[in-house]
C-alpha positions in Angstrom: 27.7 100.9 -172.1 24.3 102.5 -172.6 21.2 100.4 -171.6 18.3 100.8 -174.0 15.2 102.5 -172.5 11.7 101.4 -173.4 8.3 103.0 -172.7 5.6 101.0 -170.9 4.0 98.3 -172.9 0.6 99.9 -172.8 1.8 103.2 -174.0 3.9 101.6 -176.8 0.9 99.6 -177.9 -1.4 102.6 -178.0 1.1 104.8 -179.9 2.0 102.1 -182.4 -1.7 101.5 -183.0 -2.1 105.2 -183.7 0.9 105.0 -186.1 -0.7 102.1 -187.8 -3.9 104.0 -188.2 -2.0 106.9 -189.8 -0.4 104.5 -192.2 -3.7 103.1 -193.3 -5.7 106.3 -193.5 -3.4 109.2 -194.3 -0.3 109.5 -196.4 -2.2 112.0 -198.5 -4.2 109.4 -200.4 -1.1 108.3 -202.4 -0.7 105.0 -204.2 1.2 102.3 -202.4 4.9 102.9 -201.9 7.4 100.0 -202.3 8.8 98.7 -199.0 12.2 99.9 -197.9 14.9 97.2 -198.3 15.9 96.0 -194.8 19.5 97.2 -195.3 18.3 100.8 -195.7 16.7 100.6 -192.3 20.0 100.0 -190.6 22.2 103.1 -190.3 25.3 104.1 -188.5 25.6 107.2 -186.3 28.6 108.2 -184.2 27.4 106.2 -181.1 26.5 103.0 -183.0 24.1 101.4 -185.4 20.3 101.9 -185.5 17.5 99.7 -186.8 14.6 101.9 -188.1 11.1 101.1 -189.3 8.7 102.4 -191.9 5.9 104.8 -191.1 3.9 105.3 -194.3 6.1 106.4 -197.1 9.1 107.4 -194.9 11.7 105.7 -192.9 11.4 106.4 -189.2 14.1 106.1 -186.5 12.3 106.5 -183.2 13.7 106.8 -179.7 17.2 107.8 -180.7 19.3 109.0 -177.8 21.1 112.3 -178.3 22.5 112.8 -174.8 23.1 110.7 -171.7 20.2 110.2 -169.4 19.9 113.3 -167.1 19.6 111.2 -164.0 21.6 111.0 -160.7 24.3 113.7 -160.7 23.3 114.7 -164.2 19.9 115.9 -162.9 20.3 119.7 -163.3 23.5 119.5 -165.3 24.4 120.4 -168.9 23.7 117.5 -171.2 26.6 115.2 -172.0 27.0 113.1 -175.2 25.4 109.7 -175.2 27.6 106.7 -174.6 28.2 104.4 -177.5 26.6 101.0 -177.8 27.5 97.6 -179.4 25.4 95.8 -181.9 22.3 97.3 -183.6 20.1 99.4 -181.4 16.3 99.1 -182.1 14.9 102.5 -183.1 11.3 101.3 -183.9 9.4 102.7 -180.9 9.2 106.0 -179.1 11.2 106.3 -175.9 9.8 107.9 -172.8 8.7 111.5 -172.8 10.2 113.8 -170.1 8.3 113.8 -166.8 5.2 116.0 -167.0 1.4 116.0 -166.6 0.1 114.3 -169.7 -2.3 116.0 -172.1 -5.0 113.3 -171.6 -7.9 113.7 -169.1 -7.7 113.2 -166.2 -4.2 114.7 -166.2 -1.7 112.4 -164.6 2.1 112.2 -164.3 3.8 110.5 -167.2 7.3 109.9 -168.5 10.6 109.4 -166.8 13.9 111.2 -166.5 15.7 109.1 -169.1 14.1 111.1 -171.8 16.6 112.8 -174.0 15.6 111.2 -177.2 14.7 112.3 -180.7 12.9 110.8 -183.7 13.9 111.1 -187.3 11.5 110.8 -190.3 13.3 110.6 -193.7 12.1 110.1 -197.2 12.8 106.6 -198.4 14.9 107.4 -201.4 18.0 109.4 -200.5 19.1 110.5 -204.0 20.4 113.8 -202.8 20.9 115.5 -199.4 17.6 117.1 -198.3 17.1 120.0 -196.0 16.2 119.2 -192.4 13.5 120.5 -190.0 14.1 120.1 -186.3 10.8 120.4 -184.3 10.7 121.7 -180.7 7.3 121.1 -179.2 5.2 123.5 -177.2 3.6 123.0 -173.8 4.6 126.1 -171.7 7.9 124.4 -170.7 5.9 122.1 -168.4 4.3 119.7 -170.9 4.6 118.3 -174.4 6.8 115.7 -176.1 8.5 114.9 -179.3 5.8 112.4 -180.3 3.0 114.9 -179.9 3.2 115.3 -183.7 3.6 112.7 -186.4 5.6 114.5 -189.2 5.6 111.5 -191.6 3.2 113.0 -194.0 5.0 116.3 -194.0 8.4 114.7 -194.5 7.1 112.8 -197.5 5.2 115.6 -199.1 7.7 118.4 -198.5 10.6 115.9 -199.3 12.6 116.9 -196.2 14.0 115.1 -193.2 12.2 116.0 -189.9 13.5 115.5 -186.4 11.3 115.8 -183.3 13.0 116.4 -179.9 12.3 115.8 -176.3 13.7 118.3 -173.7 13.5 118.6 -170.0 10.5 120.3 -168.5 9.4 122.2 -165.5 11.6 122.1 -162.4 13.8 119.5 -164.1 14.4 121.9 -167.0 14.7 125.2 -165.2 15.7 124.9 -161.6 18.3 127.6 -160.6 20.2 127.6 -157.3 23.5 129.0 -156.1 24.5 125.5 -155.2 23.9 124.4 -158.8 25.9 127.4 -160.1 28.9 126.5 -157.9 29.2 122.9 -159.2 28.6 123.8 -162.9 31.5 124.5 -165.2 29.4 127.3 -166.7 29.0 128.8 -163.2 25.3 129.1 -164.0 22.1 127.0 -163.6 18.7 126.7 -165.2 17.9 126.6 -168.9 18.6 122.9 -169.0 15.7 122.6 -171.5 17.4 125.0 -173.8 20.8 123.2 -173.5 19.0 120.0 -174.4 17.7 121.6 -177.5 21.1 122.8 -178.5 22.6 119.4 -177.8 20.0 117.9 -180.1 20.9 120.4 -182.8 24.6 119.5 -182.4 23.6 115.8 -182.7 21.7 116.6 -185.9 24.7 118.5 -187.4 27.0 115.5 -186.6 24.7 112.7 -187.7 21.9 113.8 -190.0 23.8 113.1 -193.2 23.4 109.4 -192.4 19.6 109.8 -192.9 19.9 111.7 -196.1 19.8 115.2 -194.5 22.0 118.1 -195.2 23.6 119.4 -192.0 24.2 122.8 -193.6 20.5 123.3 -194.3 18.8 123.0 -191.0 15.6 124.8 -190.0 14.6 125.1 -186.4 10.8 125.0 -186.2 8.8 125.3 -183.0 5.4 126.3 -181.7 4.6 128.2 -178.5 7.4 127.3 -176.0 9.3 125.7 -178.8 9.1 129.0 -180.7 10.1 131.1 -177.7 13.1 128.7 -177.5 14.1 129.4 -181.1 14.2 133.1 -180.4 16.7 132.4 -177.6 18.8 130.2 -179.9 18.9 133.0 -182.5 20.7 135.1 -179.9 22.5 132.4 -178.0 26.2 132.1 -178.8 26.1 128.4 -178.2 23.6 127.8 -181.0 25.5 129.7 -183.6 25.8 127.8 -186.8 23.6 124.9 -185.7 20.6 126.0 -187.9 20.3 128.2 -190.9 16.6 129.1 -190.9 13.8 129.4 -188.3 10.1 128.9 -188.2 8.5 130.4 -185.1 4.8 129.6 -184.7 2.9 131.6 -182.0 6.2 132.7 -180.5 5.8 136.4 -179.8 8.7 137.7 -177.8 8.7 141.4 -177.2 11.9 141.3 -175.1 13.8 140.9 -178.3 12.0 144.0 -179.7 11.6 146.6 -177.0 13.1 144.8 -174.0 9.8 144.0 -172.3 10.2 140.6 -170.6 7.5 138.1 -171.5 8.9 134.7 -170.9 12.4 135.5 -169.6 13.3 135.8 -165.9 16.4 137.2 -164.2 18.5 134.9 -162.1 17.1 136.5 -159.0 13.5 135.9 -160.2 14.3 132.3 -161.1 15.7 131.6 -157.6 12.3 132.0 -155.9 10.5 128.9 -157.4 13.6 126.8 -157.0 14.0 127.7 -153.3 10.4 127.0 -152.8 10.9 123.6 -154.4 13.7 122.8 -152.0 11.7 123.9 -149.0 8.7 121.9 -150.1 10.8 118.7 -149.9 12.6 119.6 -146.7 15.9 120.2 -148.4 17.8 122.7 -146.3 20.3 125.1 -147.8 23.9 124.0 -147.6 26.2 121.2 -148.8 23.5 118.5 -148.7 20.9 120.5 -150.6 21.6 119.0 -154.1 21.9 115.5 -152.8 18.5 115.9 -151.1 16.8 117.4 -154.1 18.3 114.8 -156.5 16.8 112.1 -154.3 13.3 113.4 -154.8 11.4 111.2 -157.3 10.8 112.9 -160.6 7.0 112.5 -160.4 7.0 114.5 -157.2 8.9 117.3 -158.9 6.2 117.3 -161.6 3.5 117.8 -159.1 5.5 120.7 -157.6 5.4 122.4 -161.0 1.8 123.6 -160.5 2.7 124.8 -157.0 5.5 126.9 -158.4 3.1 128.7 -160.8 3.5 127.0 -164.2 5.2 129.2 -166.6 5.7 131.9 -164.0 7.9 129.4 -162.1 9.7 127.5 -164.8 10.8 129.4 -167.9 13.8 130.9 -169.7 16.4 132.5 -167.5 18.9 135.3 -168.5 21.6 133.0 -167.0 24.8 134.5 -168.3 25.5 131.4 -170.4 22.8 130.2 -172.7 21.4 133.7 -172.7 24.3 135.9 -171.8 22.3 139.1 -171.6 18.8 140.4 -172.0 17.7 139.5 -175.6 17.2 143.1 -176.7 20.8 144.0 -175.7 22.1 141.1 -177.8 20.0 142.0 -180.7 21.0 145.7 -180.6 24.7 144.7 -180.5 24.2 142.5 -183.5 24.9 139.3 -181.5 22.4 137.2 -183.2 22.1 134.8 -186.1 21.1 136.7 -189.2 19.0 134.0 -190.8 15.7 134.0 -192.7 12.7 133.7 -190.3 9.1 132.5 -190.9 7.0 134.0 -188.1 3.3 134.1 -187.3 0.4 133.7 -184.9 -3.2 132.4 -184.9 -6.1 134.9 -185.1 -7.6 133.9 -181.8 -4.7 132.7 -179.6 -6.4 133.7 -176.4 -9.4 131.4 -176.7 -7.1 128.4 -176.2 -6.2 129.7 -172.7 -9.5 131.1 -171.5 -11.7 128.4 -172.8 -9.6 125.9 -170.8 -10.9 127.7 -167.8 -14.5 128.3 -166.6 -16.5 130.5 -168.8 -19.5 132.7 -167.9 -17.4 135.5 -166.3 -19.3 138.5 -165.1 -18.4 142.0 -165.8 -17.1 142.2 -162.2 -15.0 139.1 -162.7 -13.5 140.7 -165.8 -12.7 144.0 -164.0 -11.0 142.2 -161.1 -8.9 140.0 -163.4 -7.6 143.0 -165.4 -7.1 145.3 -162.5 -4.9 142.7 -160.8 -2.4 143.0 -163.7 0.1 145.8 -164.6 -1.6 148.5 -166.8 -4.9 146.9 -165.9 -6.7 150.2 -165.8 -5.5 151.1 -169.3 -6.4 147.7 -170.7 -9.9 148.0 -169.1 -10.4 151.4 -170.7 -9.4 150.0 -174.1 -11.3 146.8 -173.7 -14.5 147.4 -171.6 -16.2 144.2 -170.4 -18.9 144.0 -173.1 -16.8 145.4 -176.0 -17.0 142.0 -177.7 -20.4 141.0 -176.5 -19.5 139.1 -173.3 -16.7 139.4 -170.7 -15.3 136.1 -171.9 -15.2 137.2 -175.5 -13.6 140.5 -174.6 -10.9 138.9 -172.5 -10.1 136.5 -175.2 -9.9 139.3 -177.8 -7.6 141.3 -175.6 -5.2 138.3 -175.1 -5.3 137.5 -178.8 -4.6 141.1 -179.8 -1.7 141.3 -177.4 -0.2 138.2 -178.9 -0.7 139.3 -182.5 0.7 142.7 -181.9 3.8 141.2 -180.1 4.3 139.1 -183.2 4.0 142.1 -185.5 6.5 144.0 -183.4 9.2 141.4 -183.5 8.5 140.8 -187.2 8.9 144.5 -187.8 12.2 144.7 -185.9 13.7 141.6 -187.5 12.3 142.6 -190.9 14.8 145.4 -190.9 17.7 143.0 -190.1 17.0 139.9 -192.2 14.4 138.3 -194.4 11.1 137.7 -192.5 7.9 136.1 -193.9 4.8 136.7 -191.7 1.5 134.9 -191.4 -1.7 134.8 -189.4 -3.7 131.5 -189.3 -7.4 132.5 -189.4 -9.7 129.5 -189.9 -12.6 130.3 -187.7 -13.8 126.7 -187.9 -10.5 124.9 -187.3 -11.0 121.6 -185.4 -10.0 121.5 -181.7 -6.6 120.2 -180.7 -6.0 119.8 -176.9 -9.6 120.5 -175.7 -12.1 117.9 -176.7 -14.8 118.3 -174.0 -18.4 119.0 -175.0 -18.7 122.5 -176.3 -14.9 122.9 -176.7 -14.1 126.0 -178.7 -13.1 125.6 -182.3 -11.4 128.1 -184.6 -8.0 129.7 -184.9 -6.9 129.0 -181.4 -3.3 128.6 -180.1 -2.0 125.3 -181.6 -4.8 125.1 -184.2 -2.5 125.5 -187.2 -0.3 122.5 -186.3 -2.6 119.8 -187.8 -2.8 121.9 -191.0 0.9 122.0 -191.4 1.6 118.3 -190.6 -1.7 116.8 -191.9 -1.9 114.4 -189.0 -3.5 114.6 -185.6 -2.3 116.8 -182.8 -1.5 115.9 -180.1 -1.3 112.2 -180.9 -1.9 111.4 -177.2 -5.4 112.7 -177.5 -6.4 112.2 -181.2 -5.9 108.9 -182.9 -7.3 110.1 -186.2 -6.2 112.9 -188.5 -8.5 116.0 -188.5 -11.7 115.8 -190.4 -11.1 118.7 -192.8 -13.7 120.1 -195.2 -12.6 120.4 -198.8 -11.7 124.0 -198.3 -9.8 123.3 -195.1 -7.9 120.5 -196.9 -7.0 123.0 -199.6 -5.8 125.4 -196.9 -3.8 122.6 -195.3 -2.2 121.7 -198.6 -1.2 125.4 -199.2 0.3 125.6 -195.7 2.2 122.3 -195.9 3.7 123.5 -199.2 4.5 127.0 -197.8 6.3 125.6 -194.8 8.1 123.1 -197.0 9.1 125.8 -199.5 10.6 127.9 -196.7 12.6 124.9 -195.4 13.9 124.4 -198.9 15.1 128.0 -199.0 12.3 129.3 -201.3 9.5 131.8 -200.8 6.6 130.2 -199.0 4.4 131.0 -202.1 5.0 133.0 -205.3 2.9 136.0 -204.1 4.1 135.8 -200.5 6.5 138.8 -200.2 8.9 139.3 -197.4 7.6 141.3 -194.5 10.6 143.7 -194.8 9.6 144.7 -198.3 6.0 145.8 -197.7 5.1 145.0 -194.1 2.5 142.5 -195.2 1.2 139.6 -193.3 -0.4 136.6 -195.1 -3.8 135.8 -193.7 -4.5 132.1 -194.1 -8.1 131.1 -194.5 -9.9 128.2 -196.1 -11.8 130.4 -198.5 -8.6 131.9 -199.8 -5.5 133.7 -198.5 -5.1 137.4 -198.5 -2.6 140.0 -197.3 -2.9 142.8 -194.7 -0.6 145.7 -194.7 1.1 146.6 -191.4 -1.4 149.4 -190.9 -4.4 147.1 -191.6 -3.0 144.4 -189.3 -2.5 147.0 -186.5 -6.1 148.2 -186.8 -7.4 144.7 -186.7 -5.6 143.9 -183.5 -5.4 147.4 -181.8 -1.6 147.4 -182.0 -1.4 151.1 -181.4 -2.7 150.5 -177.9 -0.6 147.5 -177.1 2.5 149.2 -178.4 1.8 152.3 -176.3 1.9 150.4 -173.0 4.7 148.0 -173.8 2.8 145.2 -172.1 4.9 142.1 -172.0 3.3 140.0 -169.2 0.7 137.4 -170.0 -3.0 138.2 -169.7 -3.4 134.4 -169.7 -2.8 132.5 -166.5 -0.7 129.5 -167.6 -0.6 128.2 -164.0 -4.3 127.6 -164.3 -3.8 125.3 -167.3 -1.8 122.9 -165.1 -5.0 122.5 -163.0 -7.1 121.3 -165.9 
């Protein structure tokens, strides 16, 4: 029998207060909506009955388990189905997020291992099956949670069912050791985060009809790490048929295009951080290794994430199971889901990463930083320190261009294989998301488009109020919500938004009005001829540094 897990009282109170604020202040200024009959808030899924709640004008079922707790011997194991329960299980509060360093300042360890839960937001009237959007959060595979976004407004306005998902992070999500290979029925290890996501997609396929969703019209949507994950699911044989459309936000992945690895690691590369982890806790190689590591408290493993180098330590592995081969090989063989894709980036991705670090770099700081990277001499020649006025601005521009050109590259490749719609979010005055310190950068940074799509705060752990948009920004947000919703419904994002494969155009999203750039114009804007020439797939940004802020 499954025992119901609850978050701490303080965290529950804070989050429910935030939800209450949303109810009173948002919901796109609509008139009051009639309360849902109590009977409509009790539903049956395969494992038992759930009691939901109301969040604004939608029904919400929060903290719903989609797999058994990955604890004990299930730490570093493929997820298994959740046990059934008797009676009616409350689904009115968020469950715990997976262990991580929280977004708030000062950063502290939050969450516990019993974290494989999802949240469902469904329109109140279920007159017909609606398409479903399954959200995978970002956070560099070391942070983030399903409750970072509140999709209640989006679900109501777009008239879709939205599911947000937790998945294992850091060492708990990606440790890879020969000892784990030996005990696994897949004879592989790592990629537990990706297996969690696939298990959540399976749960949706089996249960979403209960909530008014159509299991045959599922869109996987993710940002950053969530978007990188979706590219993996597109080529993973174990995700085939679990979703029919994809929205990848800030998820450039050149390994699918030209084979240049960006977030993937080989099994051999993945072993290093995992062996370092074992050594850090005095767990010697041999029969007792796994017992020793599984006895380490989860919060200690979270602290070790930074020591292992953030994303460089814990990320996607070409493990032979979830990802059978290098993504480009699978794509060239035709072993991928040929589904419509909505793919884009923000105009100034790099500022998110570099403004989280100290500013005021000197020209010498800049040179040292670049020359320590592969192709650093070539990047330095193309982006001399004062090219954009200051070393900080030039470094930010280089990282942003790298990201944009990687996005264009993968859009171009897949545009010849399936229907792709491309965008670039370019509001230079977009409100801050994760960084709220005095003088924090604003604009089209990494994550900046999320509040525009969902029309609620992001992340909810930091912001209790929705963004204070100007009239033009609100109009942009309305256009974006409608475009994302249209795509989920199987329509063009907008009447004048042509597929990338027909003209190579990217829609540039700005408050003052949207416009299109041809492939050549986009390439000139972001110096893509240079980035394509060096096939640079590694990060200019130092994600390990983010864990220290």
